[in-house]
DOVEX-598270 format. One record per residue (C-alpha): residue number from 1; residue in one letter; x, z, y. Coordinates in nm, 2 decimals, decimal comma, always signed. Example, Ala and Ser with C-alpha at 12.3 -4.5 7.8 and 13.67 -1.06 7.14 Angstrom:
<rs>
num / residu / c1 / c3 / c2
1 / a / +1,23 / +0,78 / -0,45
2 / s / +1,37 / +0,71 / -0,11
</rs>
This chain:
<rs>
num / residu / c1 / c3 / c2
1 / m / +13,28 / +3,41 / +10,40
2 / s / +13,13 / +3,75 / +10,22
3 / p / +13,41 / +4,00 / +10,17
4 / p / +13,42 / +4,13 / +9,80
5 / s / +13,22 / +4,42 / +9,69
6 / g / +13,41 / +4,75 / +9,72
7 / m / +13,64 / +4,67 / +10,00
8 / n / +13,73 / +4,93 / +10,23
9 / l / +13,74 / +4,92 / +10,59
10 / y / +14,14 / +4,87 / +10,65
11 / s / +14,07 / +4,58 / +10,38
12 / r / +13,82 / +4,45 / +10,62
13 / f / +14,01 / +4,45 / +10,89
14 / l / +14,30 / +4,28 / +10,80
15 / l / +14,03 / +4,01 / +10,63
16 / v / +13,88 / +3,97 / +11,00
17 / t / +14,23 / +3,95 / +11,15
18 / k / +14,29 / +3,62 / +10,98
19 / i / +13,92 / +3,48 / +11,10
20 / e / +14,00 / +3,25 / +11,36
21 / f / +14,05 / +3,43 / +11,75
22 / k / +14,05 / +3,29 / +12,04
23 / g / +14,09 / +2,96 / +11,96
24 / g / +14,39 / +3,03 / +11,70
25 / i / +14,49 / +3,27 / +11,41
26 / m / +14,63 / +3,61 / +11,52
27 / k / +14,97 / +3,65 / +11,37
28 / s / +14,94 / +4,04 / +11,44
29 / y / +14,74 / +4,34 / +11,47
30 / l / +14,98 / +4,56 / +11,62
31 / i / +14,95 / +4,69 / +11,96
32 / k / +15,25 / +4,56 / +12,07
33 / d / +15,10 / +4,21 / +12,00
34 / t / +14,72 / +4,25 / +12,08
35 / t / +14,60 / +4,33 / +12,41
36 / k / +14,33 / +4,64 / +12,47
37 / e / +14,03 / +4,34 / +12,47
38 / e / +14,16 / +4,16 / +12,14
39 / r / +14,16 / +4,50 / +11,96
40 / k / +13,84 / +4,65 / +12,04
41 / k / +13,69 / +4,25 / +11,93
42 / l / +13,88 / +4,31 / +11,61
43 / v / +13,75 / +4,66 / +11,51
44 / e / +13,40 / +4,55 / +11,62
45 / d / +13,43 / +4,22 / +11,38
46 / a / +13,55 / +4,45 / +11,10
47 / l / +13,30 / +4,74 / +11,10
48 / t / +13,06 / +4,44 / +11,15
49 / i / +13,18 / +4,30 / +10,82
50 / s / +13,20 / +4,64 / +10,68
51 / q / +12,82 / +4,74 / +10,74
52 / i / +12,73 / +4,45 / +10,52
53 / d / +12,74 / +4,66 / +10,20
54 / a / +12,95 / +4,98 / +10,30
55 / g / +12,73 / +5,13 / +10,54
56 / y / +12,85 / +5,27 / +10,90
57 / p / +13,20 / +5,43 / +10,87
58 / t / +13,16 / +5,82 / +10,97
59 / e / +13,27 / +5,96 / +11,33
60 / e / +13,63 / +6,08 / +11,25
61 / t / +13,67 / +5,68 / +11,12
62 / i / +13,54 / +5,59 / +11,45
63 / k / +13,77 / +5,79 / +11,64
64 / l / +14,06 / +5,69 / +11,46
65 / f / +14,00 / +5,31 / +11,58
66 / d / +13,92 / +5,42 / +11,91
67 / m / +14,29 / +5,56 / +11,93
68 / y / +14,34 / +5,21 / +11,80
69 / i / +14,19 / +5,03 / +12,06
70 / n / +14,36 / +5,25 / +12,33
71 / g / +14,73 / +5,17 / +12,16
72 / e / +14,78 / +5,52 / +12,07
73 / l / +14,77 / +5,47 / +11,68
74 / e / +14,86 / +5,14 / +11,44
75 / i / +14,62 / +5,03 / +11,20
76 / d / +14,88 / +5,15 / +10,93
77 / e / +14,92 / +5,50 / +11,05
78 / i / +14,49 / +5,50 / +11,06
79 / n / +14,50 / +5,38 / +10,67
80 / k / +14,73 / +5,66 / +10,57
81 / m / +14,51 / +5,92 / +10,75
82 / i / +14,21 / +5,78 / +10,63
83 / i / +14,35 / +5,77 / +10,24
84 / e / +14,48 / +6,14 / +10,31
85 / s / +14,18 / +6,24 / +10,42
86 / i / +14,00 / +6,12 / +10,10
87 / s / +14,27 / +6,27 / +9,88
88 / k / +14,21 / +6,60 / +10,00
</rs>
């Protein structure tokens, strides 16, 4: 499945959460519902899909996703921070 052109990283991340994961469909990407290993895999998959047509994200975006992997920020919080930084 190829993501729509212009799809942002957050949207790609959501797409990845619907892809088969560990033999089943992951129902939630919230920190409380995932292990660190699952979050790392989700981010890696989203970044892989993102690079198809959008290139690699900025270092700041990678740091934010590392915070998600480490259980410090939810994806929704990261999305808001990225939108705010673009809006400035």
